[in-house]
N, C-alpha and C positions, 0 to 999 in steps of 0.2 A: 471473145471476151464478153462476160455478162454485162447486162445493162447497169447493174450496181457498180461494178468496177469502173466502167466508163464514166459514170457520174462522179464517183469518188476521185478519179484521176482529174476530171475537169475542175472539181472544187479545189484540189491541191494546186493545180496550175494557176487558178485565180489568186490563191494565197501567195504563191511564189511571186506573182506580179505585184501584189500589194507590198510584200516584204521588200522587193527590189526597189520599188518607187520610194518607199520610206527610207531605205538605206541611202539612196541618192539624195533625198532631202536632208538627211542627217549630215551629209558631207557638205552640202551647198548652203543651207540656211544657217543663220547665226543663232537661232533659238534652239540650243541643243537639248535642254532638259525635257521639253515637251516631245520633241521628235524621238529622242532616245527612249523615253518611256513608252511611246507608241510602238517603236520598233521591238522592244522587249515583249510588249503585250502581243504583238502580231506573231512573233516567233513562238512564244509559249502557246498562243491560241492555235497556231499551225500544228504544234506538237500534240495538243489535245485533240485536234481534228483527226490527225493521223492515228492516234490511239483509238479514238472512237470508231473510225472506219475499220481499223484492223480488228477490233473486238467484235464489231457488228458482223463482219465477214466470217470470223471464226464461229460466232454464235449461230449464224445461218447454216454454215456447213455442219456444225455439230447437231443442230436440230434436224437437219435432213438425214443424217446418218443414224443417230440414236434416239431422236425424239426428246432429248433433254436439252436444257439451256444452261448457259454459263453467264456470269456477270459481265458487265460492260466496263469495268475498271474505273469506277467513280473515284475511288481513293487515290489512284495514281494521278488522275487529272486534277483533283483538288490539291494534291501535294505539289504538283508542278506550278500551279497558280500561287500557292503559298511561297514557294521558293522564288518565283518571280517577284512577288510582293516584297520579300526580304531584300532582294537585289536592288529593286527600285528605291526602297527606303534607304538602303546603305549608301547608294551613290547620289542620293538627293535628286532623283529625276521626278517627273510629274506622275503622281499616282493616278490622277484622272485620265491622263492619256494612256497609261498602262491598262486601265480597266477598259477604255474604249478599244484598244488594240486586242485585248483578250476576248472581248465580246464581238469583235468584227467577224468572227467565224460564222456566227449564227445568221446574220443577214446574207452572207455568201451562200449558205446552205439554202435559205428560203428563196433567194433570188434565182439560184440555179434551178430549184424545183419549179418555180413559177415560169421561168423562161423556157425550159425544155419540156414542160408538160402543158403547153397551151392548147393542145388538141381537144 
């Protein structure tokens, strides 16, 4: 398995852990609006991470074969974030926690890079 696929798998595992912990907190804690907004943000952030990793992998393979590049699917990631925003607004959950959950992917990517490239 290539180093990129190992890194992508590790980042997805971290997101699974965060989603699982947030789901447990949603069941246990009484403050549902904040936790549910965070959970929806994490789920959509995970979906965006998966899309980004898939498109980057496809782009790398295509560049190695033909020398051409493809797009990274920005519109689909923006559309999923917009759909999540509509969902959060519809059910009156916390929009701030949704944004925090949506952006939690990027610290995971950065911390993974820092932690595993310390050499």
